Biotite code that builds the C-alpha atoms (Angstrom):
import biotite.structure as struc

atoms = struc.array([
    struc.Atom([-7.723, 5.403, 1.156], chain_id="A", res_id=1, res_name="MET", atom_name="CA", element="C"),
    struc.Atom([-7.097, 3.765, -2.419], chain_id="A", res_id=2, res_name="ILE", atom_name="CA", element="C"),
    struc.Atom([-4.274, 4.689, -5.230], chain_id="A", res_id=3, res_name="VAL", atom_name="CA", element="C"),
    struc.Atom([-5.659, 7.167, -7.096], chain_id="A", res_id=4, res_name="ARG", atom_name="CA", element="C"),
    struc.Atom([-5.733, 9.898, -3.724], chain_id="A", res_id=5, res_name="ASP", atom_name="CA", element="C"),
    struc.Atom([-2.341, 9.377, -3.308], chain_id="A", res_id=6, res_name="ILE", atom_name="CA", element="C"),
    struc.Atom([-0.792, 9.263, -7.040], chain_id="A", res_id=7, res_name="MET", atom_name="CA", element="C"),
    struc.Atom([1.657, 11.053, -9.222], chain_id="A", res_id=8, res_name="THR", atom_name="CA", element="C"),
    struc.Atom([-0.229, 12.269, -12.245], chain_id="A", res_id=9, res_name="THR", atom_name="CA", element="C"),
    struc.Atom([2.296, 14.429, -13.852], chain_id="A", res_id=10, res_name="LYS", atom_name="CA", element="C"),
    struc.Atom([4.490, 11.980, -15.602], chain_id="A", res_id=11, res_name="LEU", atom_name="CA", element="C"),
    struc.Atom([7.528, 12.425, -17.661], chain_id="A", res_id=12, res_name="ILE", atom_name="CA", element="C"),
    struc.Atom([7.422, 9.596, -20.352], chain_id="A", res_id=13, res_name="THR", atom_name="CA", element="C"),
    struc.Atom([9.179, 8.815, -23.204], chain_id="A", res_id=14, res_name="ILE", atom_name="CA", element="C"),
    struc.Atom([8.302, 7.145, -26.495], chain_id="A", res_id=15, res_name="ALA", atom_name="CA", element="C"),
    struc.Atom([9.149, 3.437, -27.424], chain_id="A", res_id=16, res_name="PRO", atom_name="CA", element="C"),
    struc.Atom([11.603, 4.600, -30.449], chain_id="A", res_id=17, res_name="ASP", atom_name="CA", element="C"),
    struc.Atom([13.189, 7.126, -28.894], chain_id="A", res_id=18, res_name="ALA", atom_name="CA", element="C"),
    struc.Atom([17.103, 6.851, -27.949], chain_id="A", res_id=19, res_name="THR", atom_name="CA", element="C"),
    struc.Atom([18.366, 6.239, -24.541], chain_id="A", res_id=20, res_name="LEU", atom_name="CA", element="C"),
    struc.Atom([20.666, 9.045, -24.657], chain_id="A", res_id=21, res_name="ALA", atom_name="CA", element="C"),
    struc.Atom([17.439, 10.815, -24.778], chain_id="A", res_id=22, res_name="HIS", atom_name="CA", element="C"),
    struc.Atom([16.205, 9.075, -21.711], chain_id="A", res_id=23, res_name="ALA", atom_name="CA", element="C"),
    struc.Atom([19.745, 10.159, -20.139], chain_id="A", res_id=24, res_name="VAL", atom_name="CA", element="C"),
    struc.Atom([19.214, 13.374, -20.406], chain_id="A", res_id=25, res_name="ASN", atom_name="CA", element="C"),
    struc.Atom([15.378, 12.996, -19.463], chain_id="A", res_id=26, res_name="LEU", atom_name="CA", element="C"),
    struc.Atom([16.802, 11.700, -16.070], chain_id="A", res_id=27, res_name="LEU", atom_name="CA", element="C"),
    struc.Atom([19.209, 13.682, -15.876], chain_id="A", res_id=28, res_name="ARG", atom_name="CA", element="C"),
    struc.Atom([17.303, 16.452, -16.046], chain_id="A", res_id=29, res_name="GLN", atom_name="CA", element="C"),
    struc.Atom([14.282, 15.834, -13.557], chain_id="A", res_id=30, res_name="HIS", atom_name="CA", element="C"),
    struc.Atom([15.795, 13.492, -10.948], chain_id="A", res_id=31, res_name="GLY", atom_name="CA", element="C"),
    struc.Atom([14.270, 10.727, -11.587], chain_id="A", res_id=32, res_name="PHE", atom_name="CA", element="C"),
    struc.Atom([15.641, 6.738, -11.276], chain_id="A", res_id=33, res_name="HIS", atom_name="CA", element="C"),
    struc.Atom([12.934, 5.400, -13.771], chain_id="A", res_id=34, res_name="HIS", atom_name="CA", element="C"),
    struc.Atom([10.825, 6.515, -16.897], chain_id="A", res_id=35, res_name="LEU", atom_name="CA", element="C"),
    struc.Atom([7.309, 5.107, -17.809], chain_id="A", res_id=36, res_name="PRO", atom_name="CA", element="C"),
    struc.Atom([7.533, 3.736, -21.971], chain_id="A", res_id=37, res_name="VAL", atom_name="CA", element="C"),
    struc.Atom([4.092, 5.405, -23.677], chain_id="A", res_id=38, res_name="VAL", atom_name="CA", element="C"),
    struc.Atom([3.053, 4.896, -26.984], chain_id="A", res_id=39, res_name="ARG", atom_name="CA", element="C"),
    struc.Atom([0.032, 7.792, -27.384], chain_id="A", res_id=40, res_name="SER", atom_name="CA", element="C"),
    struc.Atom([-3.254, 6.040, -29.250], chain_id="A", res_id=41, res_name="MET", atom_name="CA", element="C"),
    struc.Atom([-6.270, 8.696, -30.840], chain_id="A", res_id=42, res_name="HIS", atom_name="CA", element="C"),
    struc.Atom([-9.719, 6.934, -29.733], chain_id="A", res_id=43, res_name="VAL", atom_name="CA", element="C"),
    struc.Atom([-12.970, 7.692, -31.072], chain_id="A", res_id=44, res_name="GLU", atom_name="CA", element="C"),
    struc.Atom([-15.102, 9.458, -28.559], chain_id="A", res_id=45, res_name="VAL", atom_name="CA", element="C"),
    struc.Atom([-18.542, 10.962, -28.833], chain_id="A", res_id=46, res_name="GLU", atom_name="CA", element="C"),
    struc.Atom([-17.207, 11.906, -32.168], chain_id="A", res_id=47, res_name="LYS", atom_name="CA", element="C"),
    struc.Atom([-14.191, 13.017, -30.977], chain_id="A", res_id=48, res_name="LYS", atom_name="CA", element="C"),
    struc.Atom([-10.700, 12.319, -31.283], chain_id="A", res_id=49, res_name="LYS", atom_name="CA", element="C"),
    struc.Atom([-8.573, 11.725, -27.545], chain_id="A", res_id=50, res_name="VAL", atom_name="CA", element="C"),
    struc.Atom([-5.526, 10.774, -27.130], chain_id="A", res_id=51, res_name="ARG", atom_name="CA", element="C"),
    struc.Atom([-4.756, 7.623, -24.889], chain_id="A", res_id=52, res_name="LYS", atom_name="CA", element="C"),
    struc.Atom([-0.934, 7.269, -23.076], chain_id="A", res_id=53, res_name="THR", atom_name="CA", element="C"),
    struc.Atom([-1.027, 3.235, -23.740], chain_id="A", res_id=54, res_name="VAL", atom_name="CA", element="C"),
    struc.Atom([1.688, 2.252, -21.354], chain_id="A", res_id=55, res_name="LEU", atom_name="CA", element="C"),
    struc.Atom([4.156, -0.118, -22.910], chain_id="A", res_id=56, res_name="GLU", atom_name="CA", element="C"),
    struc.Atom([6.840, -0.700, -20.498], chain_id="A", res_id=57, res_name="GLY", atom_name="CA", element="C"),
    struc.Atom([9.349, 0.659, -17.772], chain_id="A", res_id=58, res_name="MET", atom_name="CA", element="C"),
    struc.Atom([12.602, 1.651, -18.380], chain_id="A", res_id=59, res_name="LEU", atom_name="CA", element="C"),
    struc.Atom([14.981, 2.735, -15.306], chain_id="A", res_id=60, res_name="THR", atom_name="CA", element="C"),
    struc.Atom([18.101, 4.307, -14.299], chain_id="A", res_id=61, res_name="ALA", atom_name="CA", element="C"),
    struc.Atom([19.882, 0.613, -13.446], chain_id="A", res_id=62, res_name="GLN", atom_name="CA", element="C"),
    struc.Atom([18.434, -0.453, -17.024], chain_id="A", res_id=63, res_name="ASP", atom_name="CA", element="C"),
    struc.Atom([20.934, 2.153, -18.904], chain_id="A", res_id=64, res_name="ILE", atom_name="CA", element="C"),
    struc.Atom([23.509, 1.546, -16.044], chain_id="A", res_id=65, res_name="ASP", atom_name="CA", element="C"),
    struc.Atom([23.817, -2.296, -17.434], chain_id="A", res_id=66, res_name="LEU", atom_name="CA", element="C"),
    struc.Atom([23.334, -1.077, -21.369], chain_id="A", res_id=67, res_name="GLN", atom_name="CA", element="C"),
    struc.Atom([26.505, 1.121, -20.680], chain_id="A", res_id=68, res_name="ALA", atom_name="CA", element="C"),
    struc.Atom([28.003, -1.653, -18.430], chain_id="A", res_id=69, res_name="ALA", atom_name="CA", element="C"),
    struc.Atom([28.339, -4.344, -20.991], chain_id="A", res_id=70, res_name="LEU", atom_name="CA", element="C"),
    struc.Atom([29.198, -1.835, -23.769], chain_id="A", res_id=71, res_name="ALA", atom_name="CA", element="C"),
    struc.Atom([32.114, -1.030, -21.782], chain_id="A", res_id=72, res_name="ARG", atom_name="CA", element="C"),
    struc.Atom([33.065, -5.270, -21.464], chain_id="A", res_id=73, res_name="GLN", atom_name="CA", element="C"),
    struc.Atom([32.637, -5.163, -25.615], chain_id="A", res_id=74, res_name="ARG", atom_name="CA", element="C"),
    struc.Atom([35.292, -5.210, -27.981], chain_id="A", res_id=75, res_name="ASP", atom_name="CA", element="C"),
    struc.Atom([35.864, -1.086, -28.774], chain_id="A", res_id=76, res_name="THR", atom_name="CA", element="C"),
    struc.Atom([36.895, -2.391, -32.218], chain_id="A", res_id=77, res_name="ASN", atom_name="CA", element="C"),
    struc.Atom([33.833, -4.237, -33.505], chain_id="A", res_id=78, res_name="ALA", atom_name="CA", element="C"),
    struc.Atom([32.351, -1.391, -36.188], chain_id="A", res_id=79, res_name="THR", atom_name="CA", element="C"),
    struc.Atom([29.800, -3.023, -36.482], chain_id="A", res_id=80, res_name="SER", atom_name="CA", element="C"),
    struc.Atom([28.389, -2.487, -32.798], chain_id="A", res_id=81, res_name="GLN", atom_name="CA", element="C"),
    struc.Atom([25.809, 1.029, -32.332], chain_id="A", res_id=82, res_name="ARG", atom_name="CA", element="C"),
    struc.Atom([26.866, 3.151, -29.642], chain_id="A", res_id=83, res_name="PRO", atom_name="CA", element="C"),
    struc.Atom([24.457, 2.317, -26.840], chain_id="A", res_id=84, res_name="TRP", atom_name="CA", element="C"),
    struc.Atom([23.495, 5.217, -26.463], chain_id="A", res_id=85, res_name="LEU", atom_name="CA", element="C"),
    struc.Atom([21.697, 5.509, -30.328], chain_id="A", res_id=86, res_name="GLU", atom_name="CA", element="C"),
    struc.Atom([19.688, 1.632, -28.848], chain_id="A", res_id=87, res_name="ARG", atom_name="CA", element="C"),
    struc.Atom([16.279, 2.184, -28.995], chain_id="A", res_id=88, res_name="ARG", atom_name="CA", element="C"),
    struc.Atom([13.706, 2.002, -25.371], chain_id="A", res_id=89, res_name="VAL", atom_name="CA", element="C"),
    struc.Atom([11.813, -0.411, -26.767], chain_id="A", res_id=90, res_name="VAL", atom_name="CA", element="C"),
    struc.Atom([14.815, -2.550, -27.165], chain_id="A", res_id=91, res_name="GLU", atom_name="CA", element="C"),
    struc.Atom([16.216, -2.489, -23.728], chain_id="A", res_id=92, res_name="VAL", atom_name="CA", element="C"),
    struc.Atom([12.964, -1.543, -21.597], chain_id="A", res_id=93, res_name="MET", atom_name="CA", element="C"),
    struc.Atom([10.962, -3.861, -19.406], chain_id="A", res_id=94, res_name="HIS", atom_name="CA", element="C"),
    struc.Atom([7.605, -4.408, -19.706], chain_id="A", res_id=95, res_name="ARG", atom_name="CA", element="C"),
    struc.Atom([6.618, -4.156, -16.043], chain_id="A", res_id=96, res_name="ALA", atom_name="CA", element="C"),
    struc.Atom([3.820, -7.149, -15.866], chain_id="A", res_id=97, res_name="PRO", atom_name="CA", element="C"),
    struc.Atom([2.514, -5.210, -12.210], chain_id="A", res_id=98, res_name="LEU", atom_name="CA", element="C"),
    struc.Atom([0.524, -2.701, -12.311], chain_id="A", res_id=99, res_name="ARG", atom_name="CA", element="C"),
    struc.Atom([-1.858, -1.557, -9.974], chain_id="A", res_id=100, res_name="VAL", atom_name="CA", element="C"),
    struc.Atom([-5.706, 0.493, -10.472], chain_id="A", res_id=101, res_name="SER", atom_name="CA", element="C"),
    struc.Atom([-6.126, 3.583, -9.304], chain_id="A", res_id=102, res_name="PRO", atom_name="CA", element="C"),
    struc.Atom([-9.098, 1.337, -7.197], chain_id="A", res_id=103, res_name="MET", atom_name="CA", element="C"),
    struc.Atom([-6.491, -0.449, -5.679], chain_id="A", res_id=104, res_name="THR", atom_name="CA", element="C"),
    struc.Atom([-6.369, 0.503, -1.725], chain_id="A", res_id=105, res_name="SER", atom_name="CA", element="C"),
    struc.Atom([-3.125, 1.998, -0.551], chain_id="A", res_id=106, res_name="VAL", atom_name="CA", element="C"),
    struc.Atom([-2.666, -1.257, 1.675], chain_id="A", res_id=107, res_name="PRO", atom_name="CA", element="C"),
    struc.Atom([-2.617, -3.307, -1.081], chain_id="A", res_id=108, res_name="ALA", atom_name="CA", element="C"),
    struc.Atom([-0.345, -1.341, -2.583], chain_id="A", res_id=109, res_name="ALA", atom_name="CA", element="C"),
    struc.Atom([2.545, -0.627, -0.379], chain_id="A", res_id=110, res_name="ALA", atom_name="CA", element="C"),
    struc.Atom([2.081, -4.743, 0.050], chain_id="A", res_id=111, res_name="GLN", atom_name="CA", element="C"),
    struc.Atom([3.534, -5.064, -3.536], chain_id="A", res_id=112, res_name="ILE", atom_name="CA", element="C"),
    struc.Atom([6.001, -2.406, -3.276], chain_id="A", res_id=113, res_name="LEU", atom_name="CA", element="C"),
    struc.Atom([7.650, -4.206, -0.077], chain_id="A", res_id=114, res_name="VAL", atom_name="CA", element="C"),
    struc.Atom([7.259, -8.272, -1.258], chain_id="A", res_id=115, res_name="GLU", atom_name="CA", element="C"),
    struc.Atom([8.180, -6.761, -4.415], chain_id="A", res_id=116, res_name="ARG", atom_name="CA", element="C"),
    struc.Atom([10.566, -4.646, -3.097], chain_id="A", res_id=117, res_name="ASN", atom_name="CA", element="C"),
    struc.Atom([9.908, -2.417, -5.947], chain_id="A", res_id=118, res_name="LEU", atom_name="CA", element="C"),
    struc.Atom([10.276, 1.169, -6.035], chain_id="A", res_id=119, res_name="ASN", atom_name="CA", element="C"),
    struc.Atom([6.908, 2.260, -7.802], chain_id="A", res_id=120, res_name="TYR", atom_name="CA", element="C"),
    struc.Atom([4.418, 0.610, -9.636], chain_id="A", res_id=121, res_name="LEU", atom_name="CA", element="C"),
    struc.Atom([2.461, 2.006, -12.344], chain_id="A", res_id=122, res_name="PRO", atom_name="CA", element="C"),
    struc.Atom([-1.441, 3.277, -12.106], chain_id="A", res_id=123, res_name="VAL", atom_name="CA", element="C"),
    struc.Atom([-3.261, 1.869, -15.287], chain_id="A", res_id=124, res_name="VAL", atom_name="CA", element="C"),
    struc.Atom([-6.719, 1.545, -16.554], chain_id="A", res_id=125, res_name="GLU", atom_name="CA", element="C"),
    struc.Atom([-7.472, -0.791, -19.265], chain_id="A", res_id=126, res_name="TYR", atom_name="CA", element="C"),
    struc.Atom([-10.132, -0.108, -22.076], chain_id="A", res_id=127, res_name="GLU", atom_name="CA", element="C"),
    struc.Atom([-10.221, -1.188, -25.715], chain_id="A", res_id=128, res_name="ILE", atom_name="CA", element="C"),
    struc.Atom([-8.313, 0.293, -28.401], chain_id="A", res_id=129, res_name="ILE", atom_name="CA", element="C"),
    struc.Atom([-8.405, -0.599, -31.654], chain_id="A", res_id=130, res_name="GLN", atom_name="CA", element="C"),
    struc.Atom([-9.916, -3.713, -30.683], chain_id="A", res_id=131, res_name="ASN", atom_name="CA", element="C"),
    struc.Atom([-7.118, -4.811, -28.052], chain_id="A", res_id=132, res_name="GLU", atom_name="CA", element="C"),
    struc.Atom([-7.179, -4.111, -24.627], chain_id="A", res_id=133, res_name="ASN", atom_name="CA", element="C"),
    struc.Atom([-5.048, -1.866, -23.919], chain_id="A", res_id=134, res_name="LYS", atom_name="CA", element="C"),
    struc.Atom([-3.078, -0.690, -20.383], chain_id="A", res_id=135, res_name="ALA", atom_name="CA", element="C"),
    struc.Atom([-3.698, 3.591, -20.558], chain_id="A", res_id=136, res_name="VAL", atom_name="CA", element="C"),
    struc.Atom([-1.502, 5.069, -17.995], chain_id="A", res_id=137, res_name="LEU", atom_name="CA", element="C"),
    struc.Atom([-2.560, 7.359, -15.552], chain_id="A", res_id=138, res_name="VAL", atom_name="CA", element="C"),
    struc.Atom([-0.497, 7.327, -12.814], chain_id="A", res_id=139, res_name="GLY", atom_name="CA", element="C"),
    struc.Atom([2.496, 6.348, -11.265], chain_id="A", res_id=140, res_name="LEU", atom_name="CA", element="C"),
    struc.Atom([2.690, 5.441, -7.273], chain_id="A", res_id=141, res_name="VAL", atom_name="CA", element="C"),
    struc.Atom([5.850, 5.476, -5.610], chain_id="A", res_id=142, res_name="THR", atom_name="CA", element="C"),
    struc.Atom([7.492, 4.657, -1.724], chain_id="A", res_id=143, res_name="ARG", atom_name="CA", element="C"),
    struc.Atom([7.256, 8.413, -1.828], chain_id="A", res_id=144, res_name="SER", atom_name="CA", element="C"),
    struc.Atom([3.536, 8.720, -1.876], chain_id="A", res_id=145, res_name="ASP", atom_name="CA", element="C"),
    struc.Atom([3.076, 5.946, 0.747], chain_id="A", res_id=146, res_name="LEU", atom_name="CA", element="C"),
    struc.Atom([5.136, 8.086, 2.787], chain_id="A", res_id=147, res_name="LEU", atom_name="CA", element="C"),
    struc.Atom([3.805, 11.448, 2.333], chain_id="A", res_id=148, res_name="LEU", atom_name="CA", element="C"),
    struc.Atom([0.337, 9.874, 2.653], chain_id="A", res_id=149, res_name="ALA", atom_name="CA", element="C"),
    struc.Atom([1.480, 8.622, 5.506], chain_id="A", res_id=150, res_name="LEU", atom_name="CA", element="C"),
    struc.Atom([2.697, 11.488, 7.502], chain_id="A", res_id=151, res_name="SER", atom_name="CA", element="C"),
    struc.Atom([-0.518, 13.682, 5.983], chain_id="A", res_id=152, res_name="ARG", atom_name="CA", element="C"),
    struc.Atom([-2.795, 10.825, 7.871], chain_id="A", res_id=153, res_name="ALA", atom_name="CA", element="C"),
    struc.Atom([-0.310, 10.841, 10.801], chain_id="A", res_id=154, res_name="MET", atom_name="CA", element="C"),
    struc.Atom([-0.988, 15.155, 10.586], chain_id="A", res_id=155, res_name="GLY", atom_name="CA", element="C"),
    struc.Atom([2.773, 15.496, 10.295], chain_id="A", res_id=156, res_name="ALA", atom_name="CA", element="C"),
    struc.Atom([1.841, 18.947, 8.619], chain_id="A", res_id=157, res_name="PHE", atom_name="CA", element="C"),
    struc.Atom([-0.372, 20.376, 10.404], chain_id="A", res_id=158, res_name="GLU", atom_name="CA", element="C"),
    struc.Atom([0.607, 22.490, 13.833], chain_id="A", res_id=159, res_name="PRO", atom_name="CA", element="C"),
    struc.Atom([-0.275, 20.854, 17.138], chain_id="A", res_id=160, res_name="GLY", atom_name="CA", element="C"),
    struc.Atom([1.510, 17.559, 19.032], chain_id="A", res_id=161, res_name="MET", atom_name="CA", element="C"),
    struc.Atom([1.251, 13.436, 18.996], chain_id="A", res_id=162, res_name="GLN", atom_name="CA", element="C"),
    struc.Atom([0.039, 11.708, 22.373], chain_id="A", res_id=163, res_name="LEU", atom_name="CA", element="C"),
    struc.Atom([0.063, 7.958, 22.299], chain_id="A", res_id=164, res_name="ASP", atom_name="CA", element="C"),
    struc.Atom([-2.315, 6.118, 24.539], chain_id="A", res_id=165, res_name="ILE", atom_name="CA", element="C"),
    struc.Atom([-1.143, 3.155, 26.325], chain_id="A", res_id=166, res_name="VAL", atom_name="CA", element="C"),
    struc.Atom([-3.312, 0.144, 25.154], chain_id="A", res_id=167, res_name="LEU", atom_name="CA", element="C"),
    struc.Atom([-3.187, -2.505, 27.654], chain_id="A", res_id=168, res_name="PRO", atom_name="CA", element="C"),
    struc.Atom([-2.925, -5.697, 25.976], chain_id="A", res_id=169, res_name="LEU", atom_name="CA", element="C"),
    struc.Atom([-4.724, -4.372, 22.831], chain_id="A", res_id=170, res_name="GLY", atom_name="CA", element="C"),
    struc.Atom([-7.196, -2.644, 25.074], chain_id="A", res_id=171, res_name="ASP", atom_name="CA", element="C"),
    struc.Atom([-9.297, 0.054, 22.757], chain_id="A", res_id=172, res_name="MET", atom_name="CA", element="C"),
    struc.Atom([-11.026, 1.277, 25.616], chain_id="A", res_id=173, res_name="ALA", atom_name="CA", element="C"),
    struc.Atom([-9.002, 4.145, 26.795], chain_id="A", res_id=174, res_name="PRO", atom_name="CA", element="C"),
    struc.Atom([-8.307, 4.940, 23.036], chain_id="A", res_id=175, res_name="LEU", atom_name="CA", element="C"),
    struc.Atom([-12.389, 5.674, 23.452], chain_id="A", res_id=176, res_name="ALA", atom_name="CA", element="C"),
    struc.Atom([-12.502, 7.361, 26.254], chain_id="A", res_id=177, res_name="ARG", atom_name="CA", element="C"),
    struc.Atom([-9.754, 9.245, 25.572], chain_id="A", res_id=178, res_name="ALA", atom_name="CA", element="C"),
    struc.Atom([-11.892, 10.766, 22.636], chain_id="A", res_id=179, res_name="LEU", atom_name="CA", element="C"),
    struc.Atom([-14.898, 11.092, 24.351], chain_id="A", res_id=180, res_name="LEU", atom_name="CA", element="C"),
    struc.Atom([-12.840, 13.362, 26.690], chain_id="A", res_id=181, res_name="LEU", atom_name="CA", element="C"),
    struc.Atom([-11.152, 15.516, 23.847], chain_id="A", res_id=182, res_name="ALA", atom_name="CA", element="C"),
    struc.Atom([-14.363, 15.870, 22.378], chain_id="A", res_id=183, res_name="ALA", atom_name="CA", element="C"),
    struc.Atom([-16.607, 17.442, 25.452], chain_id="A", res_id=184, res_name="GLU", atom_name="CA", element="C"),
    struc.Atom([-13.678, 19.703, 25.924], chain_id="A", res_id=185, res_name="MET", atom_name="CA", element="C"),
    struc.Atom([-13.653, 21.092, 22.156], chain_id="A", res_id=186, res_name="ASN", atom_name="CA", element="C"),
    struc.Atom([-9.801, 19.506, 21.539], chain_id="A", res_id=187, res_name="MET", atom_name="CA", element="C"),
    struc.Atom([-9.420, 19.239, 17.787], chain_id="A", res_id=188, res_name="GLN", atom_name="CA", element="C"),
    struc.Atom([-8.134, 15.260, 16.682], chain_id="A", res_id=189, res_name="ILE", atom_name="CA", element="C"),
    struc.Atom([-6.304, 16.087, 13.547], chain_id="A", res_id=190, res_name="ARG", atom_name="CA", element="C"),
    struc.Atom([-5.696, 11.978, 13.234], chain_id="A", res_id=191, res_name="SER", atom_name="CA", element="C"),
    struc.Atom([-6.014, 8.844, 14.981], chain_id="A", res_id=192, res_name="VAL", atom_name="CA", element="C"),
    struc.Atom([-3.586, 5.823, 14.381], chain_id="A", res_id=193, res_name="MET", atom_name="CA", element="C"),
    struc.Atom([-3.787, 2.673, 16.104], chain_id="A", res_id=194, res_name="ALA", atom_name="CA", element="C"),
    struc.Atom([-1.277, -0.301, 14.437], chain_id="A", res_id=195, res_name="ALA", atom_name="CA", element="C"),
    struc.Atom([-0.782, -3.292, 15.189], chain_id="A", res_id=196, res_name="PRO", atom_name="CA", element="C"),
    struc.Atom([2.288, -4.610, 16.728], chain_id="A", res_id=197, res_name="SER", atom_name="CA", element="C"),
    struc.Atom([4.369, -7.106, 15.770], chain_id="A", res_id=198, res_name="ILE", atom_name="CA", element="C"),
    struc.Atom([2.405, -9.415, 17.791], chain_id="A", res_id=199, res_name="GLY", atom_name="CA", element="C"),
    struc.Atom([-0.471, -8.910, 15.789], chain_id="A", res_id=200, res_name="GLY", atom_name="CA", element="C"),
    struc.Atom([-1.948, -6.725, 18.655], chain_id="A", res_id=201, res_name="VAL", atom_name="CA", element="C"),
    struc.Atom([-2.227, -2.928, 19.633], chain_id="A", res_id=202, res_name="PRO", atom_name="CA", element="C"),
    struc.Atom([-0.378, -2.048, 22.179], chain_id="A", res_id=203, res_name="ASN", atom_name="CA", element="C"),
    struc.Atom([0.111, 2.319, 21.345], chain_id="A", res_id=204, res_name="VAL", atom_name="CA", element="C"),
    struc.Atom([-2.544, 4.323, 20.485], chain_id="A", res_id=205, res_name="ALA", atom_name="CA", element="C"),
    struc.Atom([-1.243, 7.222, 18.038], chain_id="A", res_id=206, res_name="ILE", atom_name="CA", element="C"),
    struc.Atom([-3.177, 11.102, 18.643], chain_id="A", res_id=207, res_name="ILE", atom_name="CA", element="C"),
    struc.Atom([-2.554, 14.419, 16.725], chain_id="A", res_id=208, res_name="ARG", atom_name="CA", element="C"),
    struc.Atom([-3.846, 16.896, 18.931], chain_id="A", res_id=209, res_name="LEU", atom_name="CA", element="C"),
    struc.Atom([-4.529, 19.643, 16.990], chain_id="A", res_id=210, res_name="GLY", atom_name="CA", element="C"),
    struc.Atom([-3.232, 22.218, 19.823], chain_id="A", res_id=211, res_name="THR", atom_name="CA", element="C"),
    struc.Atom([0.173, 23.776, 21.211], chain_id="A", res_id=212, res_name="ILE", atom_name="CA", element="C"),
    struc.Atom([-1.808, 23.628, 24.707], chain_id="A", res_id=213, res_name="ASN", atom_name="CA", element="C"),
    struc.Atom([-2.484, 20.382, 25.520], chain_id="A", res_id=214, res_name="PRO", atom_name="CA", element="C"),
    struc.Atom([-2.613, 20.942, 29.722], chain_id="A", res_id=215, res_name="ALA", atom_name="CA", element="C"),
    struc.Atom([-5.917, 21.215, 30.444], chain_id="A", res_id=216, res_name="PRO", atom_name="CA", element="C"),
    struc.Atom([-6.512, 17.702, 28.097], chain_id="A", res_id=217, res_name="PHE", atom_name="CA", element="C"),
    struc.Atom([-3.357, 15.907, 29.559], chain_id="A", res_id=218, res_name="LEU", atom_name="CA", element="C"),
    struc.Atom([-5.078, 16.323, 33.603], chain_id="A", res_id=219, res_name="LEU", atom_name="CA", element="C"),
    struc.Atom([-8.273, 15.409, 32.960], chain_id="A", res_id=220, res_name="ARG", atom_name="CA", element="C"),
    struc.Atom([-6.431, 12.113, 31.353], chain_id="A", res_id=221, res_name="LEU", atom_name="CA", element="C"),
    struc.Atom([-4.344, 11.745, 34.617], chain_id="A", res_id=222, res_name="GLN", atom_name="CA", element="C"),
    struc.Atom([-8.270, 11.670, 36.349], chain_id="A", res_id=223, res_name="GLN", atom_name="CA", element="C"),
    struc.Atom([-9.451, 9.162, 34.311], chain_id="A", res_id=224, res_name="GLU", atom_name="CA", element="C"),
    struc.Atom([-6.367, 7.232, 35.255], chain_id="A", res_id=225, res_name="ARG", atom_name="CA", element="C"),
    struc.Atom([-5.071, 6.755, 31.422], chain_id="A", res_id=226, res_name="ILE", atom_name="CA", element="C"),
    struc.Atom([-1.951, 5.975, 30.588], chain_id="A", res_id=227, res_name="HIS", atom_name="CA", element="C"),
    struc.Atom([-0.051, 8.201, 27.847], chain_id="A", res_id=228, res_name="TYR", atom_name="CA", element="C"),
    struc.Atom([3.807, 10.101, 26.659], chain_id="A", res_id=229, res_name="ALA", atom_name="CA", element="C"),
    struc.Atom([4.048, 12.649, 24.838], chain_id="A", res_id=230, res_name="PHE", atom_name="CA", element="C"),
    struc.Atom([7.457, 14.338, 23.219], chain_id="A", res_id=231, res_name="GLY", atom_name="CA", element="C"),
    struc.Atom([9.428, 10.972, 22.878], chain_id="A", res_id=232, res_name="THR", atom_name="CA", element="C"),
    struc.Atom([7.777, 7.048, 22.296], chain_id="A", res_id=233, res_name="PRO", atom_name="CA", element="C"),
    struc.Atom([5.507, 5.645, 24.831], chain_id="A", res_id=234, res_name="VAL", atom_name="CA", element="C"),
    struc.Atom([8.281, 2.938, 25.014], chain_id="A", res_id=235, res_name="GLU", atom_name="CA", element="C"),
    struc.Atom([11.214, 5.789, 25.577], chain_id="A", res_id=236, res_name="GLU", atom_name="CA", element="C"),
    struc.Atom([9.249, 8.658, 28.094], chain_id="A", res_id=237, res_name="GLY", atom_name="CA", element="C"),
    struc.Atom([7.670, 8.336, 31.156], chain_id="A", res_id=238, res_name="GLU", atom_name="CA", element="C"),
    struc.Atom([4.209, 7.572, 30.751], chain_id="A", res_id=239, res_name="LEU", atom_name="CA", element="C"),
    struc.Atom([1.638, 9.544, 33.026], chain_id="A", res_id=240, res_name="HIS", atom_name="CA", element="C"),
    struc.Atom([-0.229, 8.865, 35.242], chain_id="A", res_id=241, res_name="PRO", atom_name="CA", element="C"),
])
């Protein structure tokens, strides 16, 4: 899975010369915590003018809160100071040097978000515009996008039930046999996941069954001596058989 599959493309953006007052209104109106700062540039493609959205930086709610806090510390009698809400976005935004492309893998994007303690990453494609290499904004990938993708990958939005197959010492044979049994019984499998534990070896495989009546399948698992749990995590639930 790549970033293009999960990124948000319907974006609310702001121009560099907009005021912070306008940015505050946008953040409140849409319930966002960050705004991409973009500049529209037109390029000629096959004798047609095409508008490109070039990323200039990012403006966050924290950036605005910092400006408000600094303004409160200033001398209120200093008439030479502009009200902080009249400052331009370009004066406050940060350049957002960490970016990914639509072809970046989802695990790689997730690693960057976790390691850098970020909530979002701009998704850009680099193009030559007016003889310069520009970052054209095509989307954003957020922690919420990653969680939603994980939920979908695990079949959480589809009817059915979760089944945990125990993998002794990382042995994948029980999982392989369980999948073969499901195929023999025409049992629909919506998703399969066997993530490594802290020790680096997967000890449980999570199967999402596309049924709410798994009794025949569970009976076959018991006959094959395949240990499983359902309804609660395998560490807390009773193992079968």
